[in-house]
C-alpha positions as CSV (number, residue, x, y, z in Angstrom):
1,M,10.1,98.9,-26.7
2,L,8.1,101.2,-24.2
3,Q,5.9,98.2,-22.9
4,N,9.0,95.8,-22.6
5,Q,10.8,98.3,-20.5
6,I,7.6,99.1,-18.2
7,K,7.3,95.3,-17.7
8,K,10.7,94.5,-17.1
9,L,11.2,97.3,-14.5
10,R,8.0,96.1,-12.7
11,L,9.2,92.5,-12.6
12,E,12.7,93.7,-11.2
13,L,11.0,95.7,-8.7
14,G,9.0,92.6,-7.8
15,I,5.7,94.3,-8.2
16,S,2.4,93.1,-9.8
17,Q,0.4,95.1,-12.1
18,N,-2.2,95.8,-9.6
19,E,0.5,97.5,-7.5
20,L,2.0,99.5,-10.2
21,A,-1.7,100.4,-11.0
22,K,-2.3,101.9,-7.4
23,R,1.1,103.5,-7.5
24,A,0.5,105.5,-10.9
25,G,-3.3,106.0,-10.2
26,Y,-4.5,103.9,-13.0
27,S,-6.4,100.6,-13.4
28,H,-4.8,97.1,-13.5
29,E,-6.6,96.5,-16.8
30,F,-4.9,100.0,-18.2
31,I,-1.4,99.0,-17.2
32,S,-2.2,95.4,-18.5
33,Q,-3.0,97.0,-22.0
34,V,0.2,99.3,-21.8
35,E,2.4,96.5,-21.1
36,R,0.9,94.3,-24.0
37,G,1.2,97.2,-26.5
38,V,-2.4,97.5,-26.7
39,K,-2.5,101.2,-25.4
40,T,0.2,103.9,-25.7
41,P,0.4,106.2,-22.5
42,S,0.5,109.9,-23.2
43,L,3.4,111.6,-21.8
44,K,1.5,112.6,-18.7
45,T,0.7,109.1,-18.1
46,L,4.1,107.8,-18.8
47,K,5.2,110.4,-16.1
48,K,2.9,108.6,-13.8
49,I,4.0,105.2,-14.5
50,A,7.6,106.1,-14.2
51,F,6.9,107.7,-10.8
52,G,5.1,104.2,-9.9
53,L,8.4,102.4,-10.8
54,N,10.4,104.8,-9.0
55,V,12.4,106.0,-12.3
56,C,12.8,108.9,-14.3
57,P,10.3,108.9,-17.3
58,S,13.3,109.1,-19.6
59,F,14.5,105.7,-18.5
60,L,11.6,104.1,-20.0
61,I,11.8,105.5,-23.3
62,T,15.7,105.2,-23.6
63,T,17.0,101.8,-24.4
64,N,20.9,100.4,-24.8
65,Q,19.9,99.7,-28.5
66,I,22.2,101.4,-31.2
67,S,19.5,103.1,-33.3
68,K,20.2,103.3,-37.4
69,E,18.8,106.6,-37.5
70,T,20.8,109.7,-37.9
71,E,20.6,112.8,-35.5
72,D,19.2,115.0,-38.3
73,S,16.4,112.5,-39.3
74,L,15.7,112.0,-35.5
75,T,15.8,116.2,-35.1
76,K,13.5,116.7,-38.2
77,E,10.7,113.8,-36.8
78,I,10.7,115.7,-33.5
79,K,10.4,119.0,-34.9
80,L,7.5,117.7,-37.0
81,N,6.0,115.9,-34.1
82,L,6.2,118.9,-31.6
83,S,3.5,121.0,-33.5
84,N,0.7,118.6,-32.6
85,L,1.4,118.7,-28.9
86,S,-0.6,120.7,-26.5
87,I,0.9,123.4,-24.2
88,D,0.6,120.8,-21.2
89,E,2.2,117.8,-23.2
90,L,5.2,120.3,-24.2
91,K,5.6,121.2,-20.4
92,V,5.8,117.4,-19.7
93,L,8.3,116.9,-22.5
94,R,10.4,119.5,-21.4
95,D,10.5,118.0,-17.9
96,L,11.6,114.7,-19.5
97,V,14.3,116.0,-21.5
98,L,15.5,117.9,-18.5
99,C,15.4,114.6,-16.4
100,L,17.1,112.6,-19.3
101,S,19.9,115.2,-19.1
102,K,20.5,114.7,-15.4
103,S,20.3,110.8,-14.9
104,K,18.8,108.1,-16.9
105,V,18.0,106.1,-13.8
106,S,17.6,108.5,-10.8
107,P,14.2,108.9,-9.1
108,I,11.9,111.6,-10.5
109,P,12.8,114.8,-8.9
110,D,9.9,116.4,-6.8
111,E,9.7,119.4,-8.9
112,I,8.6,117.3,-11.9
113,I,5.8,115.5,-10.1
């Protein structure tokens, strides 16, 4: 899950929630809520948190677990949800897809930040 990935990476970097909050531009309380699954970050917020962790945002949402979902069901679900996004969220999503296609663990390219 997303919150587990954020916490895991933060701990691997050896930084506190306070430090991640400073790097990402959010409060310690917000980072804590995200890590506990109380809050779900928007795509824009996810991008800032990834920047604070020095990883591509797609790395936070990519897991090594094999999903039982089929490509068709995933594509259908994504298409349904795209219509609910604002133009700014669609741009962030585009940047995430580009980043994912380039590398899963590389730092965020400057042009995306």
